[in-house]
C-alpha positions in Angstrom: 0.0 -0.1 -0.1 1.2 3.5 -0.9 -0.2 6.4 0.9 0.3 10.1 0.7 -0.3 12.3 3.8 -0.9 16.0 3.4 0.1 17.8 6.5 -1.2 21.2 7.5 1.1 23.8 5.8 1.7 26.1 8.8 4.0 24.1 11.1 6.7 21.5 10.6 6.2 18.0 11.9 8.8 17.9 14.7 9.1 18.1 18.5 8.2 20.3 20.2 4.9 20.2 18.3 3.1 23.4 17.5 -0.2 21.7 18.4 -2.2 18.5 18.6 -2.8 18.4 14.8 1.1 18.4 14.0 1.6 15.7 16.7 -1.3 13.5 15.3 -0.1 13.9 11.8 3.5 13.1 12.6 2.7 10.0 14.8 0.4 8.8 12.0 3.2 8.9 9.5 5.5 7.0 11.7 3.0 4.4 12.9 1.9 3.7 9.3 5.5 3.1 8.3 6.0 0.7 11.2 3.2 -1.3 9.7 5.2 -1.6 6.5 3.0 0.9 4.6 4.9 3.2 2.1 4.1 6.8 3.2 5.1 10.1 1.5 4.4 13.1 3.6 3.7 16.5 2.2 4.7 18.9 5.0 6.4 22.1 5.8 10.1 22.4 5.6 11.9 21.4 8.8 9.7 18.4 9.3 11.6 15.5 10.7 10.0 12.8 8.5 11.3 10.1 6.0 10.0 10.4 2.5 9.3 14.1 3.1 7.9 16.1 0.2 8.7 19.6 1.1 5.6 22.0 0.6 7.8 25.1 0.6 9.8 23.8 -2.5 6.6 24.3 -4.5 6.8 28.1 -4.2 10.0 30.2 -5.0 10.3 33.4 -3.1 11.2 35.1 -6.3 8.0 33.9 -7.9 6.2 36.4 -10.3 3.2 36.2 -7.9 5.3 38.4 -5.5 4.7 41.4 -7.8 1.0 41.5 -6.8 1.7 41.4 -3.0 0.1 44.6 -1.5 -2.4 45.5 1.0 -5.0 44.4 -1.4 -3.9 40.8 -1.4 -3.0 38.2 1.3 0.4 36.9 0.3 0.1 33.9 2.6 -3.1 32.8 0.9 -1.6 33.3 -2.5 1.4 31.3 -1.6 -0.9 28.5 -0.1 -3.0 28.5 -3.3 0.1 28.0 -5.5 1.5 25.2 -3.2 -1.6 23.1 -3.2 -2.1 23.6 -7.0 1.4 22.2 -7.4 1.4 19.3 -5.1 -1.9 18.0 -6.5 -0.3 17.6 -9.9 2.4 15.4 -8.1 -0.3 13.5 -6.3 -1.8 12.5 -9.5 1.5 11.4 -11.1 2.8 9.4 -8.2 -0.1 6.9 -8.5 -0.9 6.5 -4.7 -3.4 4.0 -3.4 -4.7 6.6 -0.8 -4.3 10.3 -0.5 -5.0 11.4 3.1 -5.5 15.1 3.8 -5.0 16.5 7.3 -4.8 20.3 6.5 -7.2 22.9 7.8 -7.2 24.6 4.4 -10.3 24.6 2.1 -8.4 24.0 -1.2 -7.3 20.4 -0.8 -11.0 19.5 -0.3 -11.8 21.2 -3.7 -8.8 19.8 -5.5 -9.0 16.4 -4.0 -12.4 15.8 -5.3 -11.0 15.6 -8.8 -8.4 13.1 -8.1 -8.7 9.6 -9.5 -7.0 8.2 -6.4 -9.1 7.6 -3.3 -9.0 10.8 -1.4 -9.8 11.3 2.4 -10.0 14.4 4.3 -10.0 14.2 8.1 -11.8 17.2 9.6 -10.0 18.1 12.9 -11.9 21.3 13.8 -15.2 23.0 13.3 -16.4 24.1 10.1 -14.9 27.5 9.3 -16.6 29.6 6.6 -14.0 28.5 4.0 -14.4 24.9 4.9 -18.2 25.2 4.6 -17.6 26.8 1.1 -15.5 23.8 0.1 -17.9 21.3 1.3 -20.9 23.1 -0.4 -18.9 23.2 -3.7 -18.1 19.5 -3.8 -21.3 18.1 -2.5 -23.1 17.9 -5.8 -20.4 15.5 -7.2 -18.8 14.1 -4.1 -15.8 12.1 -4.9 -14.0 11.8 -1.6 -14.4 10.4 1.9 -14.5 12.3 5.2 -13.6 11.4 8.7 -14.3 13.5 11.7 -12.4 13.1 15.1 -15.4 12.9 17.4 -19.1 12.3 17.6 -19.7 15.8 18.6 -17.9 17.0 15.5 -20.0 14.7 13.3 -23.1 16.4 14.8 -21.7 19.7 13.6 -20.9 18.5 10.1 -24.1 16.6 9.7 -25.8 19.7 8.0 -23.0 19.4 5.3 -22.2 15.7 5.1 -24.1 12.5 5.4 -22.7 10.4 8.2 -19.0 11.0 7.9 -16.9 8.2 9.6 -15.7 8.8 13.3 -12.1 7.9 14.2 -11.2 9.7 17.3 -7.8 11.3 17.7 -5.5 9.5 20.2 -2.2 9.5 21.9 1.0 7.4 22.0 0.8 5.9 25.5 4.5 5.3 25.4 5.1 9.1 25.9 3.0 9.3 29.1 4.2 7.8 32.4 1.5 7.3 35.1 1.6 8.0 38.8 -0.9 6.2 41.1 -0.1 7.8 44.3 -3.3 9.7 45.7 -1.6 12.4 48.0 -1.1 14.9 45.2 -1.3 18.5 46.5 -2.1 20.7 43.4 -4.4 20.7 40.3 -3.3 21.5 36.9 -4.4 23.4 33.7 -2.3 23.5 30.5 -2.7 24.5 26.9 -2.7 27.6 24.7 -3.6 30.5 26.9 -6.6 32.1 25.1 -10.2 32.9 25.8 -11.5 29.7 24.1 -9.6 27.5 26.6 -10.4 29.9 29.6 -7.6 29.2 32.1 -8.9 32.0 34.3 -12.0 29.9 35.0 -9.6 27.1 36.1 -7.9 29.5 38.5 -11.3 30.6 39.8 -12.2 26.9 40.5 -8.9 26.3 42.4 -9.3 29.4 44.4 -12.9 28.4 45.3 -11.7 25.0 46.4 -8.7 26.4 48.2 -6.3 24.2 46.2 -3.0 25.2 44.6 -3.0 25.3 40.8 -0.2 25.1 38.3 -0.8 26.6 34.7 1.5 25.8 31.8 1.3 27.0 28.2 2.1 29.6 25.6 0.4 32.9 25.3 1.8 35.0 28.1 2.0 38.2 25.9 -1.6 38.1 24.7 -4.2 40.7 25.6 -6.2 37.9 27.1 -3.5 36.9 29.4 -2.9 40.5 30.5 -6.5 41.1 31.2 -7.8 37.9 32.6 -4.9 35.7 33.9 -2.1 38.1 35.0 -4.1 39.7 37.8 -5.0 36.3 39.3 -1.3 35.3 39.5 -1.0 37.5 42.6 -2.9 34.8 44.5 -0.4 32.6 46.4 -2.4 29.5 45.3 -1.6 30.2 41.6 1.7 29.4 39.8 2.4 29.9 36.1 5.4 28.0 34.7 5.2 29.0 31.0 5.4 26.8 28.0 6.7 23.3 28.7 7.7 20.4 26.7 5.8 17.1 26.8 8.2 15.5 29.2 7.7 18.3 31.7 3.8 18.4 31.0 3.9 14.7 31.8 5.8 15.3 35.1 3.4 17.9 36.2 0.3 16.0 35.2 1.3 12.6 36.9 1.9 14.5 40.2 -1.3 16.6 39.9 -4.6 15.7 41.8 -6.6 16.6 38.8 -6.7 18.3 35.4 -9.1 21.2 35.1 -10.3 21.2 31.5 -12.2 24.6 31.1 -12.4 25.1 27.5 -15.6 27.1 26.7 -15.8 26.2 23.0 -16.7 22.8 21.4 -13.3 21.1 21.6 -13.3 18.6 18.8 -10.4 16.5 20.0 -9.3 17.4 23.4 -6.0 15.4 23.5 -5.2 17.0 26.9 -7.9 14.8 28.5 -6.4 11.7 27.1 -2.9 12.8 28.2 -4.1 13.4 31.7 -5.9 10.0 32.0 -2.7 8.3 30.6 -0.8 10.0 33.5 -3.2 8.6 36.0 -4.8 11.8 36.6 -8.6 12.4 36.7 -10.3 15.2 34.7 -12.9 17.6 35.6 -14.5 19.2 32.5 -17.4 21.2 31.2 -20.0 19.4 29.2 -18.6 20.8 25.9 -17.4 19.2 22.6 -15.7 15.7 22.9 -15.2 15.6 26.7 -18.3 13.5 27.5 -17.1 11.0 24.8 -13.9 10.4 26.7 -14.6 10.9 30.5 -16.6 8.4 32.4 -17.7 8.6 36.0 -14.8 6.3 36.9 -12.1 8.7 35.7 -13.6 12.2 36.1 -16.6 14.3 36.2 -18.6 16.3 33.5 -20.1 19.5 34.9 -22.4 22.2 33.5 -20.4 24.7 31.5 -19.0 27.7 33.4 -20.2 26.4 36.8 -17.1 27.1 38.7 -18.8 26.4 42.0 -19.7 22.9 41.0 -16.3 22.2 39.6 -14.7 23.4 42.8 -16.9 21.1 44.9 -15.9 18.2 42.6 -12.2 19.1 43.0 -12.6 19.0 46.8 -13.6 15.3 46.4 -11.1 14.4 43.7 -9.6 11.5 45.7 -12.8 9.3 45.1 -11.3 8.6 41.6 -8.9 5.7 41.1 -5.7 6.7 39.4 -5.1 3.3 38.0 -8.5 3.2 36.5 -7.7 6.5 34.7 -4.5 4.9 33.1 -6.6 1.7 32.1 -9.3 3.9 30.5 -6.7 5.7 28.5 -5.1 2.3 27.3 -8.6 1.1 26.3 -10.0 4.2 24.7 -7.2 6.7 23.9 -4.6 4.5 22.3 -3.1 5.7 19.0 -2.4 2.2 17.9 -6.0 1.5 17.8 -6.7 4.8 15.9 -4.1 3.6 13.3 -5.7 0.2 13.1 -9.0 1.9 12.3 -7.4 4.0 9.6 -5.6 1.1 7.9 -8.9 -0.9 7.9 -10.6 2.1 6.3 -7.8 2.4 3.7 -8.0 -1.3 2.8 -11.8 -1.1 2.4 -11.5 1.9 0.0 -8.8 0.3 -2.0 -10.9 -2.9 -2.3 -13.9 -0.9 -3.4 -11.8 1.0 -5.9 -10.6 -2.3 -7.3 -14.1 -3.5 -7.8 -15.0 -0.5 -9.7 -12.1 -0.9 -12.1 
């Protein structure tokens, strides 16, 4: 089997990852190769991948398009348009069995619909206006498959697509060491510091419960941080340790009493929940997005959105959760090896279907 993976063009696939999408894409390339599948990866320069097809090589900085750069045009969007137009010619020539799109850009959906090769798009996030446009454009003559990363995301896309396949994003359990001790003294929040993930609400919960909290993540210089988070750092219960690599996040997580997952938007993937459970740490979360698909009453609690008082009460009683049960739950439900098996099974079914047509 020969597969082409198209990564999101914004960030290289290497540690430290710029986000969950880069991590998932990179892990997927590695795991597929371990299964003996031939994989070409179309990704940004600097990606640490075998068989890398460098996206940036498809756009020369002295391109004639540079002459139209002005306030009237978005040079990044022009560059992306050229890149995707170029690589789709390569995709057709290289005779892949499967082309799998993991970008957040609308153009691969449109261009992929014309490929003779079986084309799959995994939708990792909500339907932004550009994505809605692309889906509306291809729906009359649909010639590709779609995967969504959660049931909640499928609900959001149901108005555009008929029952896309669900394969939930997962984590490499080998990256996460668990701690089963129950005398942990602080709770934790980590992620990108922004209003959508609402770390200020996690701080509010910890203060109400009179529990120390450690926050980790990038975004210190943002307007949101200065307005909503910085004033709360004066409280002696609150510590901010900045952006940390995965090893440090794992150390902090496995020694925490709980992860407070306070995102106020419909998180489609929420890998932080899986990472916490793999570390043996229970999770308290609002009933938003994918959270209720991962968390059970044995490994955490789902609460009404924005109810910081209820979450604080749950935090006070966090010792009722068995930390070994958290790890076992992650092994059963958050394992990237199972995710990869699901994708390979899907690939094989599509290839067989394609063979029957021809």
